[in-house]
C-alpha positions in Angstrom: -5.6 -34.5 40.3 -7.5 -35.4 37.1 -11.2 -34.7 37.0 -13.6 -37.5 36.2 -15.9 -36.2 33.5 -19.3 -37.7 32.6 -19.8 -38.1 28.8 -21.4 -35.1 27.2 -25.0 -35.7 26.0 -26.0 -35.1 22.4 -27.9 -32.0 23.7 -24.7 -30.7 25.4 -22.7 -31.1 22.2 -25.5 -29.5 20.1 -25.6 -26.5 22.5 -21.8 -26.1 22.6 -21.6 -26.4 18.8 -24.2 -23.7 18.3 -22.4 -21.4 20.9 -19.1 -22.1 19.1 -20.5 -21.2 15.7 -22.3 -18.1 16.9 -19.1 -17.0 18.8 -17.2 -17.4 15.5 -19.7 -15.1 13.9 -19.0 -12.4 16.5 -21.9 -12.8 19.0 -21.1 -12.6 22.7 -21.2 -15.5 25.1 -23.6 -13.6 27.3 -26.2 -13.0 24.6 -26.0 -16.5 23.2 -26.3 -18.2 26.6 -29.2 -16.0 27.5 -31.0 -16.7 24.3 -30.4 -20.5 24.6 -31.2 -20.5 28.3 -27.8 -21.9 29.3 -26.1 -20.7 32.4 -22.7 -19.2 31.6 -21.0 -21.1 34.4 -22.4 -24.3 32.9 -21.2 -23.3 29.5 -17.6 -22.6 30.7 -17.6 -25.9 32.7 -18.7 -27.9 29.7 -16.3 -26.0 27.5 -13.4 -27.5 29.4 -14.6 -31.1 28.9 -12.0 -33.2 27.0 -14.7 -34.6 24.8 -15.7 -31.0 23.8 -12.0 -30.0 23.3 -11.7 -32.7 20.7 -14.9 -31.7 18.9 -13.9 -28.0 19.1 -10.6 -28.8 17.4 -12.3 -30.6 14.6 -14.8 -27.7 14.1 -11.9 -25.2 14.1 -10.0 -27.2 11.5 -13.1 -27.4 9.3 -13.7 -23.6 9.6 -10.1 -22.9 8.7 -10.2 -25.2 5.7 -13.4 -23.5 4.5 -12.0 -20.0 5.1 -8.7 -20.6 3.2 -10.1 -19.9 -0.2 -11.9 -16.8 0.9 -8.7 -15.6 2.7 -6.6 -16.2 -0.4 -9.1 -14.3 -2.6 -8.8 -11.3 -0.3 -5.0 -11.6 -0.3 -4.9 -11.7 -4.2 -7.4 -8.7 -4.5 -5.3 -6.6 -2.1 -2.1 -7.6 -3.9 -3.5 -6.7 -7.3 -4.7 -3.4 -5.7 -1.1 -2.5 -5.0 -0.5 -3.6 -1.5 3.1 -4.7 -1.2 2.5 -6.5 2.1 -0.3 -8.6 0.6 1.8 -9.3 -2.6 4.6 -10.5 -0.4 2.2 -12.6 1.7 0.8 -14.2 -1.5 4.3 -14.9 -2.8 5.3 -16.4 0.5 2.3 -18.6 0.9 2.5 -19.9 -2.7 6.2 -20.5 -2.4 7.1 -18.1 -5.1 9.3 -15.8 -3.0 12.9 -16.3 -2.4 14.5 -15.5 0.9 17.2 -12.8 0.8 19.8 -15.4 1.7 18.8 -17.5 -1.3 19.0 -14.5 -3.7 22.4 -13.6 -2.4 23.7 -17.2 -2.7 22.3 -17.4 -6.3 23.9 -14.1 -7.1 27.3 -15.2 -5.7 27.1 -18.5 -7.5 26.5 -16.8 -10.8 29.2 -14.3 -10.2 31.7 -17.0 -9.3 30.7 -18.9 -12.4 31.6 -15.8 -14.5 28.0 -14.7 -15.3 27.1 -11.1 -14.5 23.5 -11.5 -15.4 21.1 -12.3 -12.4 19.2 -14.6 -14.7 19.9 -16.7 -17.7 18.2 -15.5 -20.9 16.2 -18.7 -21.1 14.8 -18.2 -17.6 14.0 -14.6 -18.4 12.2 -15.6 -21.6 10.2 -18.3 -19.7 9.1 -15.8 -17.1 8.0 -13.3 -19.7 6.0 -16.0 -21.5 4.4 -17.0 -18.2 3.5 -13.4 -17.5 1.9 -13.1 -21.0 -0.2 -16.2 -20.4 -1.4 -14.9 -17.0 -2.4 -11.6 -18.5 -4.3 -13.3 -21.3 -6.3 -15.3 -18.8 
């Protein structure tokens, strides 16, 4: 049986938003609710409201969008620092990594075409030039 919810008031939305943001920063529900004077049971009841669920999703999407650049900076720094896992993650996220299956198919296609080199010389030269340009920057 579906519940009939009354519309959340602007004050309810403001409180829930503050609690959400402070929770995201690592504070506990207990301490936040106590400081704001909101009963925890009331918070948990309002948190299940369909109107809040929609607002919460929008807030989460916004936080993720804002955090993307910071996350990518961390990934790049760790990759440059020598972390194989972070280098692989960076290459995967940016679409610069080939799957093992793709590498094998490429190798087989070249082998069947009579080429024993894994790359054409032109491709290799282009990659070297790109690397030089990146190092200069």
